[in-house]
C-alpha positions in Angstrom: 83.7 -81.8 149.5 84.2 -79.5 146.6 87.5 -79.5 146.2 87.1 -83.4 146.6 84.3 -83.5 143.9 86.3 -81.3 142.3 89.6 -83.6 142.0 87.0 -86.6 141.1 85.5 -85.1 138.1 89.1 -84.0 137.1 90.5 -87.5 137.6 87.2 -89.2 135.6 87.8 -86.9 132.6 91.6 -87.7 132.2 90.4 -91.6 132.3 88.0 -91.0 129.4 90.4 -89.0 127.5 92.7 -91.7 127.8 90.5 -94.3 126.7 90.2 -92.5 123.4 93.9 -91.5 123.2 94.6 -95.3 123.5 93.1 -96.1 120.3 95.5 -93.6 118.6 99.8 -93.7 118.1 100.0 -91.2 121.2 98.6 -88.5 123.0 101.1 -85.6 121.2 99.5 -86.8 118.0 96.3 -86.9 119.0 96.5 -83.7 120.5 98.0 -82.0 116.9 95.4 -84.2 115.2 92.5 -82.3 117.5 94.0 -79.3 117.1 94.7 -78.4 120.8 97.8 -77.3 122.7 99.9 -80.0 123.6 100.8 -78.0 127.5 96.8 -77.9 127.4 96.2 -81.2 126.5 98.8 -82.4 129.5 96.8 -80.6 131.9 93.8 -82.3 130.9 95.1 -86.2 130.2 97.1 -85.7 134.0 93.8 -84.7 135.9 95.1 -80.8 136.4 92.1 -79.0 134.4 89.3 -79.5 132.4 88.9 -77.8 128.6 86.1 -75.4 127.7 83.5 -76.5 125.5 85.1 -75.1 122.3 87.8 -77.6 122.9 85.6 -80.4 124.1 83.8 -80.5 121.1 87.1 -81.0 119.0 88.7 -83.6 121.2 85.4 -85.7 120.9 85.1 -85.1 117.1 89.1 -86.4 116.9 88.3 -89.5 119.1 84.8 -89.9 117.3 83.2 -90.3 120.5 79.9 -88.7 121.7 80.5 -84.7 123.1 78.1 -85.9 126.6 80.0 -89.0 127.1 83.5 -87.3 126.7 82.0 -84.2 129.0 80.6 -86.0 131.8 80.7 -89.9 131.4 76.8 -90.2 130.6 75.3 -92.6 128.2 77.2 -94.6 125.3 80.6 -93.9 124.3 79.6 -93.7 120.7 76.8 -93.3 118.8 74.6 -96.5 118.3 76.6 -98.4 121.1 74.8 -100.0 124.2 75.8 -98.7 127.5 76.9 -101.7 130.2 74.8 -103.3 132.1 74.7 -100.9 135.3 75.8 -98.0 133.6 79.3 -96.2 133.6 79.7 -96.3 137.0 79.6 -100.0 137.9 83.4 -100.7 135.9 87.2 -99.2 135.8 89.1 -99.3 132.9 92.4 -100.1 133.9 95.6 -99.7 131.6 97.3 -102.6 129.4 100.8 -101.2 128.8 103.2 -102.5 126.3 105.9 -103.1 128.8 107.0 -106.9 129.0 107.5 -108.6 132.2 110.4 -110.6 132.1 112.1 -108.9 129.0 113.3 -105.3 128.0 114.7 -102.5 129.1 111.6 -100.7 130.7 109.8 -100.6 133.9 105.8 -99.9 134.4 105.3 -96.0 134.5 108.2 -95.0 132.2 109.2 -95.3 128.8 105.9 -97.6 127.8 102.4 -96.7 126.3 99.0 -98.0 127.0 98.0 -100.4 124.2 94.1 -101.2 125.5 92.4 -101.0 128.6 90.3 -103.7 130.1 87.3 -103.3 132.4 86.7 -104.2 135.9 83.9 -104.3 138.5 84.4 -101.6 140.6 83.0 -103.5 143.4 85.7 -106.2 143.0 88.2 -103.4 143.0 86.9 -102.0 146.5 86.8 -105.1 147.9 90.6 -106.0 147.7 91.2 -102.6 148.7 92.6 -101.1 145.4 93.0 -97.8 144.2 92.2 -97.4 140.6 95.4 -95.2 140.0 97.7 -97.8 141.6 96.8 -100.5 139.2 98.5 -101.3 135.8 98.5 -104.2 133.3 101.2 -105.6 131.4 102.0 -109.0 129.3 104.1 -112.1 130.8 107.0 -113.1 128.4 109.0 -116.2 128.3 108.7 -119.4 130.4 110.1 -118.7 133.7 106.5 -119.0 135.6 105.3 -121.7 134.1 102.9 -123.5 135.2 101.4 -120.1 136.9 102.2 -117.9 134.5 102.4 -118.9 130.3 104.2 -116.7 127.4 101.1 -114.0 126.7 99.3 -114.2 129.8 98.3 -110.6 131.2 99.0 -109.8 135.1 97.2 -107.3 136.9 99.6 -105.2 139.4 99.2 -103.0 142.6 101.8 -100.2 142.0 103.9 -99.2 145.1 107.3 -99.3 146.3 109.4 -101.5 148.6 107.4 -101.3 152.0 104.6 -103.0 150.1 106.7 -106.3 149.9 105.6 -109.4 151.3 105.5 -113.1 150.7 104.0 -113.9 147.3 104.2 -112.3 143.7 105.3 -109.7 142.8 107.0 -107.5 139.8 109.8 -106.1 140.1 112.7 -104.6 138.5 116.7 -106.0 137.9 118.8 -104.2 136.4 116.2 -102.4 134.1 114.9 -105.5 133.4 110.9 -106.1 134.4 110.0 -109.7 135.6 107.4 -111.2 137.9 108.8 -113.7 140.6 107.9 -115.2 143.7 109.4 -113.6 146.3 110.1 -114.7 150.4 111.0 -111.9 153.3 114.2 -113.1 155.0 115.8 -111.9 158.2 118.3 -109.1 157.4 116.4 -107.1 155.1 116.9 -109.7 152.0 114.3 -111.6 150.1 114.6 -114.9 148.3 113.3 -115.1 144.6 111.8 -118.1 142.7 110.5 -118.7 139.9 107.8 -121.6 139.3 109.5 -123.1 136.5 111.9 -125.3 138.5 114.7 -125.0 135.7 115.2 -121.2 136.8 117.5 -121.2 139.9 116.0 -119.4 142.8 118.4 -116.6 144.6 118.5 -113.9 147.0 118.8 -110.1 147.1 119.8 -108.0 149.8 117.7 -105.0 149.4 119.9 -102.7 151.7 123.0 -103.0 149.1 121.5 -103.1 145.8 120.4 -99.5 145.7 118.5 -98.4 142.5 119.3 -101.4 140.7 116.9 -103.7 141.9 113.3 -102.4 142.9 110.0 -103.8 143.7 107.4 -102.3 141.5 104.2 -103.8 142.8 102.1 -106.5 143.8 100.6 -109.6 141.4 96.7 -109.6 142.1 95.5 -110.8 138.9 96.1 -112.6 135.8 94.0 -112.8 132.4 94.7 -115.4 129.4 93.6 -115.7 126.2 92.2 -118.9 124.5 
């Protein structure tokens, strides 16, 4: 129990640290501005350890957040702000990456950075059977999935390996291009890849032959759209 509680504390602190870092250019620049070592900062943001009080003060001052919030999550993030209804335990923050679905040589989890965070009800995440650490948000580019998804929509992806593939919407990487497509499982370790826009022809993939060139990144479970 003690080890589990400690791990949870490290993870929750890392999430708060990522929240304030997402408002800056990069983690390395934030660490330099705060006057802390890069190696120590990487351990904190990767939930491997927590800083001492002197370093906490530097981090809170640099991020312009309340020391109590950064250390424990208690109260509002900044002076003068109100805590969300239900307190800090009601919501989880999911990172929005600058990866572009359907365009660009990027994949979720490597080469991109966080640009924002969106709040989801913790109860909803739990009801869906999802793990917070496996969730990521990316933006849809292009028209291949219209009318289901439009250019600029944000999709929530449950990250995982190919073993989680099922019929439905998934994010997949083909030759370093990240895209959202509708997948259908076929006999012989094959999948049919379909775009909802009829202008784009469907195609099939033999997973046993494609190797590292094709990878199912995760399952699409939610999308949001700005008006």
